[in-house]
NUDO-109046 format. One record per residue (C-alpha): residue number from 1; x negated, y, z negated; residue in three letters. Coordinates in Angstrom, 1 decimal. Layout:
N
+------+--------+--------+--------+------+
| resi |     xx |     yy |     zz | resn |
+------+--------+--------+--------+------+
|  NUM |      X |      Y |      Z |  Ala |
...
+------+--------+--------+--------+------+
This chain:
298
+------+--------+--------+--------+------+
| resi |     xx |     yy |     zz | resn |
+------+--------+--------+--------+------+
|    1 |   27.9 |    2.1 |  -32.7 |  Unk |
|    2 |   25.9 |    5.2 |  -33.6 |  Unk |
|    3 |   26.3 |    8.3 |  -31.4 |  Unk |
|    4 |   23.0 |    7.7 |  -29.5 |  Unk |
|    5 |   23.2 |    3.9 |  -29.4 |  Unk |
|    6 |   19.9 |    2.1 |  -29.0 |  Unk |
|    7 |   18.0 |    5.3 |  -29.3 |  Unk |
|    8 |   19.0 |    5.5 |  -33.0 |  Unk |
|    9 |   17.6 |    2.0 |  -33.5 |  Unk |
|   10 |   14.4 |    2.8 |  -31.6 |  Unk |
|   11 |   13.7 |    5.9 |  -33.7 |  Unk |
|   12 |   13.1 |    3.6 |  -36.7 |  Unk |
|   13 |   10.6 |    1.3 |  -35.0 |  Unk |
|   14 |    7.4 |    1.7 |  -33.0 |  Unk |
|   15 |    9.0 |    1.4 |  -29.5 |  Unk |
|   16 |    8.0 |    2.5 |  -26.9 |  Unk |
|   17 |    4.6 |    2.0 |  -28.4 |  Unk |
|   18 |    3.2 |   -1.5 |  -29.0 |  Unk |
|   19 |    3.9 |   -2.5 |  -32.6 |  Unk |
|   20 |    0.5 |   -4.0 |  -33.3 |  Unk |
|   21 |   -1.5 |   -1.0 |  -32.2 |  Unk |
|   22 |   -3.0 |    1.4 |  -34.7 |  Unk |
|   23 |   -1.3 |    4.8 |  -35.3 |  Unk |
|   24 |   -4.2 |    6.3 |  -37.4 |  Unk |
|   25 |   -5.3 |    9.9 |  -36.8 |  Unk |
|   26 |   -9.0 |   10.8 |  -36.6 |  Unk |
|   27 |   -8.3 |   13.5 |  -39.3 |  Unk |
|   28 |   -6.6 |   11.0 |  -41.6 |  Unk |
|   29 |   -3.1 |    9.8 |  -42.0 |  Unk |
|   30 |   -1.1 |    8.2 |  -39.2 |  Unk |
|   31 |    1.6 |    9.0 |  -36.6 |  Unk |
|   32 |    5.1 |    8.6 |  -38.1 |  Unk |
|   33 |    7.3 |    5.9 |  -36.6 |  Unk |
|   34 |   10.1 |    8.4 |  -36.0 |  Unk |
|   35 |    9.9 |   11.0 |  -33.2 |  Unk |
|   36 |    9.9 |    9.0 |  -29.9 |  Unk |
|   37 |   12.7 |    6.7 |  -28.8 |  Unk |
|   38 |   12.0 |    5.9 |  -25.1 |  Unk |
|   39 |    9.5 |    6.5 |  -22.3 |  Unk |
|   40 |    8.7 |    5.4 |  -18.7 |  Unk |
|   41 |    5.7 |    6.0 |  -16.5 |  Unk |
|   42 |    5.2 |    5.7 |  -12.7 |  Unk |
|   43 |    1.6 |    5.5 |  -11.6 |  Unk |
|   44 |    1.1 |    7.1 |   -8.1 |  Unk |
|   45 |   -0.7 |    6.0 |   -5.0 |  Unk |
|   46 |   -4.0 |    7.7 |   -6.1 |  Unk |
|   47 |   -4.0 |    6.4 |   -9.6 |  Unk |
|   48 |   -6.0 |    3.3 |   -9.0 |  Unk |
|   49 |   -3.8 |    1.5 |  -11.6 |  Unk |
|   50 |   -4.3 |   -2.3 |  -11.9 |  Unk |
|   51 |   -1.4 |   -4.2 |  -13.4 |  Unk |
|   52 |   -2.5 |   -6.4 |  -16.3 |  Unk |
|   53 |   -5.7 |   -4.4 |  -16.8 |  Unk |
|   54 |   -5.0 |   -0.7 |  -17.1 |  Unk |
|   55 |   -2.8 |    0.9 |  -19.8 |  Unk |
|   56 |   -1.0 |    4.1 |  -20.7 |  Unk |
|   57 |   -1.6 |    5.4 |  -24.2 |  Unk |
|   58 |   -0.5 |    8.2 |  -26.6 |  Unk |
|   59 |   -3.8 |   10.1 |  -26.8 |  Unk |
|   60 |   -2.9 |   12.9 |  -29.2 |  Unk |
|   61 |   -0.1 |   15.1 |  -30.7 |  Unk |
|   62 |   -0.1 |   18.8 |  -31.2 |  Unk |
|   63 |    2.1 |   20.5 |  -33.8 |  Unk |
|   64 |    2.7 |   24.3 |  -33.4 |  Unk |
|   65 |    5.1 |   26.6 |  -35.1 |  Unk |
|   66 |    7.5 |   26.4 |  -32.2 |  Unk |
|   67 |    6.8 |   23.1 |  -30.4 |  Unk |
|   68 |    5.6 |   19.5 |  -30.6 |  Unk |
|   69 |    3.5 |   18.3 |  -27.7 |  Unk |
|   70 |    2.7 |   14.7 |  -26.8 |  Unk |
|   71 |   -0.3 |   13.9 |  -24.6 |  Unk |
|   72 |   -0.5 |   10.6 |  -22.8 |  Unk |
|   73 |   -3.4 |    9.2 |  -20.7 |  Unk |
|   74 |   -4.1 |    6.2 |  -18.5 |  Unk |
|   75 |   -7.2 |    4.0 |  -18.3 |  Unk |
|   76 |   -7.0 |    3.6 |  -14.5 |  Unk |
|   77 |  -10.0 |    4.6 |  -12.4 |  Unk |
|   78 |   -8.1 |    7.3 |  -10.6 |  Unk |
|   79 |   -6.6 |    8.9 |  -13.7 |  Unk |
|   80 |   -9.9 |   10.0 |  -15.3 |  Unk |
|   81 |   -9.4 |   13.7 |  -16.2 |  Unk |
|   82 |   -5.6 |   13.5 |  -15.9 |  Unk |
|   83 |   -2.8 |   13.3 |  -18.4 |  Unk |
|   84 |    0.9 |   13.7 |  -19.0 |  Unk |
|   85 |    1.9 |   16.6 |  -21.3 |  Unk |
|   86 |    5.4 |   16.5 |  -22.8 |  Unk |
|   87 |    6.4 |   19.6 |  -24.8 |  Unk |
|   88 |    9.6 |   19.9 |  -26.9 |  Unk |
|   89 |   10.8 |   22.8 |  -29.0 |  Unk |
|   90 |   10.8 |   21.9 |  -32.7 |  Unk |
|   91 |   14.6 |   22.3 |  -32.8 |  Unk |
|   92 |   15.1 |   20.0 |  -29.7 |  Unk |
|   93 |   18.2 |   17.8 |  -30.2 |  Unk |
|   94 |   18.0 |   14.1 |  -30.7 |  Unk |
|   95 |   17.8 |   12.3 |  -27.4 |  Unk |
|   96 |   16.3 |   15.2 |  -25.5 |  Unk |
|   97 |   14.3 |   14.0 |  -22.5 |  Unk |
|   98 |   11.4 |   15.7 |  -20.6 |  Unk |
|   99 |   10.1 |   14.7 |  -17.2 |  Unk |
|  100 |    6.6 |   15.7 |  -16.1 |  Unk |
|  101 |    4.0 |   15.0 |  -13.4 |  Unk |
|  102 |    0.5 |   14.1 |  -14.3 |  Unk |
|  103 |   -1.7 |   17.2 |  -14.6 |  Unk |
|  104 |   -5.5 |   17.8 |  -14.9 |  Unk |
|  105 |   -6.8 |   17.8 |  -18.5 |  Unk |
|  106 |   -8.7 |   21.0 |  -17.7 |  Unk |
|  107 |   -5.5 |   22.6 |  -16.4 |  Unk |
|  108 |   -3.8 |   22.9 |  -13.0 |  Unk |
|  109 |   -0.9 |   21.8 |  -11.0 |  Unk |
|  110 |    0.8 |   18.5 |  -11.3 |  Unk |
|  111 |    0.3 |   15.7 |   -8.7 |  Unk |
|  112 |    2.9 |   13.0 |   -8.1 |  Unk |
|  113 |    0.2 |   10.9 |   -6.2 |  Unk |
|  114 |   -1.4 |   10.5 |   -9.6 |  Unk |
|  115 |    1.9 |    9.8 |  -11.4 |  Unk |
|  116 |    4.9 |   11.0 |  -13.3 |  Unk |
|  117 |    6.9 |   10.0 |  -16.4 |  Unk |
|  118 |    9.6 |   10.8 |  -18.9 |  Unk |
|  119 |    9.7 |   10.9 |  -22.7 |  Unk |
|  120 |   12.8 |   10.8 |  -24.9 |  Unk |
|  121 |   12.5 |   12.1 |  -28.5 |  Unk |
|  122 |   14.3 |   11.0 |  -31.7 |  Unk |
|  123 |   14.2 |   12.9 |  -34.9 |  Unk |
|  124 |   11.3 |   15.3 |  -35.6 |  Unk |
|  125 |   11.9 |   15.3 |  -39.3 |  Unk |
|  126 |    8.8 |   13.2 |  -40.2 |  Unk |
|  127 |    6.5 |   14.9 |  -37.6 |  Unk |
|  128 |    7.4 |   18.3 |  -39.0 |  Unk |
|  129 |    5.9 |   17.3 |  -42.4 |  Unk |
|  130 |    2.5 |   17.5 |  -40.7 |  Unk |
|  131 |    0.5 |   20.7 |  -40.7 |  Unk |
|  132 |    0.1 |   22.6 |  -37.5 |  Unk |
|  133 |   -2.9 |   21.5 |  -35.4 |  Unk |
|  134 |   -4.0 |   18.8 |  -32.9 |  Unk |
|  135 |   -3.8 |   15.2 |  -34.1 |  Unk |
|  136 |   -6.0 |   12.8 |  -32.1 |  Unk |
|  137 |   -5.5 |    9.1 |  -32.5 |  Unk |
|  138 |   -8.6 |    6.9 |  -33.4 |  Unk |
|  139 |   -7.4 |    4.1 |  -31.1 |  Unk |
|  140 |   -4.6 |    5.5 |  -28.9 |  Unk |
|  141 |   -1.6 |    3.2 |  -29.2 |  Unk |
|  142 |   -0.4 |    1.6 |  -25.9 |  Unk |
|  143 |    2.9 |    2.1 |  -24.2 |  Unk |
|  144 |    4.8 |   -1.2 |  -23.7 |  Unk |
|  145 |    3.7 |   -2.7 |  -20.3 |  Unk |
|  146 |    7.4 |   -3.1 |  -19.3 |  Unk |
|  147 |    7.8 |    0.7 |  -19.2 |  Unk |
|  148 |    5.0 |    1.2 |  -16.7 |  Unk |
|  149 |    5.4 |    0.9 |  -12.9 |  Unk |
|  150 |    2.8 |    1.5 |  -10.2 |  Unk |
|  151 |    2.8 |    2.6 |   -6.6 |  Unk |
|  152 |   -0.9 |    1.9 |   -6.2 |  Unk |
|  153 |   -1.5 |   -0.1 |   -3.0 |  Unk |
|  154 |    2.1 |    0.2 |   -1.8 |  Unk |
|  155 |    1.4 |    2.8 |    0.9 |  Unk |
|  156 |   -0.9 |    2.8 |    4.0 |  Unk |
|  157 |   -2.8 |    6.1 |    3.5 |  Unk |
|  158 |   -5.3 |    5.8 |    6.4 |  Unk |
|  159 |   -5.7 |    3.6 |    9.4 |  Unk |
|  160 |   -9.0 |    2.5 |   11.1 |  Unk |
|  161 |   -9.3 |    0.8 |   14.5 |  Unk |
|  162 |  -12.2 |   -1.6 |   15.1 |  Unk |
|  163 |  -13.3 |   -4.9 |   16.7 |  Unk |
|  164 |  -14.9 |   -8.0 |   15.4 |  Unk |
|  165 |  -18.6 |   -8.8 |   15.8 |  Unk |
|  166 |  -19.0 |  -10.3 |   19.2 |  Unk |
|  167 |  -20.3 |   -8.9 |   22.5 |  Unk |
|  168 |  -18.0 |  -10.5 |   25.0 |  Unk |
|  169 |  -14.6 |  -12.1 |   24.5 |  Unk |
|  170 |  -14.5 |  -15.9 |   24.2 |  Unk |
|  171 |  -13.6 |  -17.9 |   27.3 |  Unk |
|  172 |   -9.8 |  -18.3 |   27.7 |  Unk |
|  173 |  -10.0 |  -22.0 |   27.0 |  Unk |
|  174 |  -12.1 |  -21.6 |   23.8 |  Unk |
|  175 |  -10.7 |  -21.3 |   20.3 |  Unk |
|  176 |  -11.3 |  -17.8 |   19.0 |  Unk |
|  177 |  -13.6 |  -17.5 |   16.0 |  Unk |
|  178 |  -12.1 |  -16.6 |   12.7 |  Unk |
|  179 |  -11.8 |  -12.9 |   12.1 |  Unk |
|  180 |  -14.3 |  -11.7 |    9.5 |  Unk |
|  181 |  -13.4 |   -8.4 |    7.8 |  Unk |
|  182 |  -17.0 |   -8.0 |    6.7 |  Unk |
|  183 |  -18.2 |   -7.9 |   10.3 |  Unk |
|  184 |  -16.1 |   -5.3 |   11.9 |  Unk |
|  185 |  -17.3 |   -2.4 |   14.1 |  Unk |
|  186 |  -15.1 |    0.7 |   13.7 |  Unk |
|  187 |  -14.0 |    2.5 |   16.8 |  Unk |
|  188 |  -12.0 |    5.2 |   15.0 |  Unk |
|  189 |  -11.4 |    5.8 |   11.3 |  Unk |
|  190 |   -9.6 |    8.1 |    9.0 |  Unk |
|  191 |   -6.4 |    8.3 |   11.0 |  Unk |
|  192 |   -3.8 |   10.0 |    8.8 |  Unk |
|  193 |   -0.4 |   11.7 |    9.0 |  Unk |
|  194 |    2.6 |   10.3 |   10.8 |  Unk |
|  195 |    1.2 |    7.4 |   12.7 |  Unk |
|  196 |    3.3 |    5.9 |   15.5 |  Unk |
|  197 |    2.7 |    2.3 |   16.6 |  Unk |
|  198 |    3.5 |    1.4 |   20.2 |  Unk |
|  199 |    3.4 |   -1.9 |   21.9 |  Unk |
|  200 |    0.5 |   -2.2 |   24.2 |  Unk |
|  201 |   -0.6 |   -5.0 |   26.6 |  Unk |
|  202 |    0.1 |   -8.5 |   25.2 |  Unk |
|  203 |    1.3 |   -6.9 |   21.9 |  Unk |
|  204 |    4.5 |   -7.3 |   20.0 |  Unk |
|  205 |    5.7 |   -5.1 |   17.2 |  Unk |
|  206 |    8.6 |   -6.2 |   14.9 |  Unk |
|  207 |   10.1 |   -4.7 |   11.8 |  Unk |
|  208 |   10.8 |   -7.3 |    9.0 |  Unk |
|  209 |   13.4 |   -5.3 |    7.1 |  Unk |
|  210 |   13.9 |   -7.8 |    4.2 |  Unk |
|  211 |   10.1 |   -7.7 |    3.4 |  Unk |
|  212 |    9.7 |   -4.0 |    4.1 |  Unk |
|  213 |    6.8 |   -4.6 |    6.6 |  Unk |
|  214 |    5.8 |   -4.1 |   10.2 |  Unk |
|  215 |    4.5 |   -7.2 |   12.0 |  Unk |
|  216 |    1.9 |   -6.8 |   14.7 |  Unk |
|  217 |    1.5 |   -9.9 |   16.9 |  Unk |
|  218 |   -0.6 |  -10.8 |   19.9 |  Unk |
|  219 |    1.8 |  -12.4 |   22.4 |  Unk |
|  220 |    0.8 |  -13.2 |   26.0 |  Unk |
|  221 |    3.0 |  -11.3 |   28.5 |  Unk |
|  222 |    4.7 |   -9.1 |   25.8 |  Unk |
|  223 |    4.5 |   -5.4 |   25.3 |  Unk |
|  224 |    3.8 |   -2.7 |   27.8 |  Unk |
|  225 |    1.2 |   -0.1 |   28.6 |  Unk |
|  226 |   -2.1 |   -0.2 |   30.3 |  Unk |
|  227 |   -4.1 |   -3.3 |   30.9 |  Unk |
|  228 |   -6.4 |   -4.0 |   28.0 |  Unk |
|  229 |   -9.9 |   -2.5 |   27.9 |  Unk |
|  230 |  -12.5 |   -4.7 |   26.0 |  Unk |
|  231 |  -14.9 |   -3.0 |   23.7 |  Unk |
|  232 |  -18.4 |   -4.4 |   23.3 |  Unk |
|  233 |  -20.5 |   -4.4 |   20.2 |  Unk |
|  234 |  -23.7 |   -2.6 |   21.1 |  Unk |
|  235 |  -25.7 |   -3.2 |   17.9 |  Unk |
|  236 |  -24.7 |    0.1 |   16.3 |  Unk |
|  237 |  -21.7 |    1.4 |   14.5 |  Unk |
|  238 |  -20.1 |    2.5 |   17.7 |  Unk |
|  239 |  -18.3 |    0.5 |   20.5 |  Unk |
|  240 |  -18.5 |    0.9 |   24.2 |  Unk |
|  241 |  -15.9 |   -0.1 |   26.8 |  Unk |
|  242 |  -16.9 |   -2.8 |   29.4 |  Unk |
|  243 |  -16.3 |   -2.0 |   33.1 |  Unk |
|  244 |  -16.5 |   -5.7 |   33.9 |  Unk |
|  245 |  -20.2 |   -5.7 |   34.9 |  Unk |
|  246 |  -21.4 |   -7.3 |   31.7 |  Unk |
|  247 |  -18.4 |   -9.4 |   30.6 |  Unk |
|  248 |  -15.6 |  -10.8 |   32.6 |  Unk |
|  249 |  -12.8 |   -8.4 |   33.2 |  Unk |
|  250 |   -9.7 |   -8.7 |   31.1 |  Unk |
|  251 |   -7.8 |   -8.8 |   34.3 |  Unk |
|  252 |   -9.5 |  -11.9 |   35.7 |  Unk |
|  253 |   -7.1 |  -14.3 |   33.9 |  Unk |
|  254 |   -3.5 |  -14.9 |   34.7 |  Unk |
|  255 |   -1.7 |  -14.6 |   31.4 |  Unk |
|  256 |    1.9 |  -14.5 |   32.7 |  Unk |
|  257 |    3.9 |  -14.5 |   36.0 |  Unk |
|  258 |    6.6 |  -11.9 |   36.3 |  Unk |
|  259 |    6.4 |  -11.5 |   32.5 |  Unk |
|  260 |    7.0 |  -15.2 |   31.9 |  Unk |
|  261 |    4.5 |  -16.8 |   29.5 |  Unk |
|  262 |    4.3 |  -19.7 |   27.1 |  Unk |
|  263 |    3.0 |  -19.9 |   23.6 |  Unk |
|  264 |   -0.1 |  -21.9 |   24.4 |  Unk |
|  265 |   -0.7 |  -20.2 |   27.8 |  Unk |
|  266 |    0.1 |  -23.3 |   29.9 |  Unk |
|  267 |    2.3 |  -22.5 |   32.9 |  Unk |
|  268 |    3.8 |  -25.2 |   35.1 |  Unk |
|  269 |    4.6 |  -24.2 |   38.7 |  Unk |
|  270 |    6.7 |  -26.4 |   40.8 |  Unk |
|  271 |    8.1 |  -25.9 |   44.3 |  Unk |
|  272 |   11.8 |  -26.1 |   45.1 |  Unk |
|  273 |   13.3 |  -26.9 |   48.5 |  Unk |
|  274 |   11.3 |  -25.3 |   51.3 |  Unk |
|  275 |    8.4 |  -24.3 |   49.0 |  Unk |
|  276 |    5.1 |  -26.2 |   48.9 |  Unk |
|  277 |    2.5 |  -25.8 |   46.1 |  Unk |
|  278 |   -1.1 |  -26.5 |   47.0 |  Unk |
|  279 |   -3.7 |  -26.9 |   44.2 |  Unk |
|  280 |   -7.3 |  -26.1 |   44.8 |  Unk |
|  281 |   -9.1 |  -26.5 |   41.4 |  Unk |
|  282 |  -12.6 |  -25.9 |   42.9 |  Unk |
|  283 |  -11.6 |  -22.4 |   43.9 |  Unk |
|  284 |   -9.3 |  -21.9 |   40.9 |  Unk |
|  285 |   -6.5 |  -21.3 |   43.3 |  Unk |
|  286 |   -2.9 |  -22.1 |   43.8 |  Unk |
|  287 |   -1.2 |  -21.6 |   47.2 |  Unk |
|  288 |    2.6 |  -21.1 |   47.4 |  Unk |
|  289 |    3.8 |  -21.7 |   50.9 |  Unk |
|  290 |    7.3 |  -21.4 |   52.3 |  Unk |
|  291 |    8.0 |  -24.0 |   55.0 |  Unk |
|  292 |   11.2 |  -23.1 |   57.0 |  Unk |
|  293 |   11.5 |  -26.6 |   58.4 |  Unk |
|  294 |   12.0 |  -28.0 |   54.9 |  Unk |
|  295 |   14.8 |  -25.7 |   54.2 |  Unk |
|  296 |   18.3 |  -27.1 |   54.3 |  Unk |
|  297 |   20.3 |  -25.6 |   57.2 |  Unk |
|  298 |   23.6 |  -23.9 |   56.2 |  Unk |
+------+--------+--------+--------+------+
């Protein structure tokens, strides 16, 4: 096995560039096969990278008396005006690896939220036969898709709080209407930084570790905190709280008793020895009465 293993083999083929892609320079000639042996790119949260659509390509190569510089770019919407710049001394040893962050084409500091990457070189023997200067590729060859990863869409960057389009909540016996993301009135938006989630009234928060997610559930009788305040849609982009004068108060329904609730909201109350339950549906009333004469004497 050669000293550098698979890197020795890669140096004689097009990897990590796609074999079928053109390597022709705008100024004539083409990029030698030897010179690059491995690469990897991570697209950041702000890259806008779409898997299966966007690509990373070798845009150009600069030859100077002291260094060889490789410039890579990405087609993602958030990467316009950004690039990866890998610079190696002309006497860099075989297998040398550089790691860089994406930087603005016009110059400036790197940004990991745009992306970062590494490039491993092979032999510069063929590249050094080129004259000094910038060599742009007519159709920049693509990096193999398997060498590209993306963090786009993997982080919550901002949080907004809103309510669906309805003026008053549905009656407790009605089936709620499907939630429509296109008809949401925002109460507060652009919440950033370290956001802490706390269980409120009728709310349950659970961490699903194996799926790396936080589950927010509406569970009657769960959670803690203040009794809910309902927000009404006023026909504008803002919401106003209801004091109970327009819609029925959130507190007008029994959702649980001593924290006990059922999944469908149906509670069965039965009297034990010495306890009598009287039902008055017309008044929406239950009377629990203790009758001492029905108690067993000890």
